[in-house]
Phi, psi and omega in degrees: 000130185243149176049065188257100176282132181221167178209144171228120187063233179260010183258119176265146172208158182229131180261128181293312180208143182219133178237130176257120174246176181296330185264330190198172172255134178249124177254141179229126169260118187258127180233144182245035178295148173237155178109185183252135184223159171241136174275127183218099172052052176088003180236150169260127182246121178291127181294316181293317188259338184079359179289138182237154175207162184302136178293141177297346177297330177294322181291318181291329175297319179295315181296322178298315180296317180294318179295320179299317179294321179297317179295322180297324179293339178253020178054042177238145183213131176199135179304144181242129176239133187238153181217152168251120182256115176265110191261353181290133183294340182251022177271136177221132181233127183252162177060048180238024184302327184265006180256108184277350187269359185270130172239123174265163183304320182292336182267352183297315179303316179296320180301314183281334172296317178296319179297315180297326181290340183258002186294141175230160180301144177274150179257180181298326182294328179290319178291327175294321177299314179298317179297318180297316179297320177297316180294317178295322179295320180294333180275348184271134176249087184298145176070005179251319183289129175077010179288129180288163175296141180213159174231166179299319183295329181287334188282139174286133182265148178151177179264129181252132179293135179288338182279304185250356176064027174259158179286138179268125187288328183202161178232134178294135188297318187259359182278145177275346183235155176242126179247123181291129180288338183279311186244350179084003179298134183246132183216138176298136186296323178298321177292320178300316180296314180302321180296319181284334173295314178298320177300313180300315182295322181287322182283327186226066183297341182275347182270146180289145179268107181229165177298316181294326179294316180289325176301316179292318181297328179274009175078013178073014181259358179246129186302138181300324181296325178290320178297315180299319180298318179293316180296319179294329180282320188263343186225167178261145178281127183276333180204176180241168179088196185292337180264017183290149175209175186243151179228000000 
């Protein structure tokens, strides 16, 4: 099961991937970081830049605890084992000998071969568990419950990295790709702009979609001509002249 939004009480959480086997539930937090890192007391530290951020292992521990509590409320019980899977081919993490939850891209084939070798037939309770999780997921509205009141003026503007969710300070003018200095995640700039356009539309459906609006929403670090090119490709022009906008 992939991209599974769930909630317990007023707490929402989302599981990247979940596998139900006869013996246990396997949780996976999937990350696409690139570059070289050192694990240091709950943080990943980039070797080239020295920038650090919380290790995804903390996030998967939280999700494991929340899922266990959710299953208990529905009188269901199965051991849960969790992993953080780093899938980028150029990701390297050092000093992780004592961390059993880390899977690197090179170790994924061995991990799943071992899993396949241990598989046993599933019973009715396993299919009931899967059905229950699907039903609970369908009832969950992620990112909507408990969201505080906000305005456009209150929101911080800028480009957010898809990998580590930190703000990116600058984008090279002539480059086709943007590489996060914190985690090394690489993303095509046109894709990055499209992602922030969708974010803008979802957060502020009442505001007009214009080149200047997206330029401001991206913190002014992305060239207006690039934004205009993406908008012209993905949307229709509603009018012409200085008051033009896209739909």
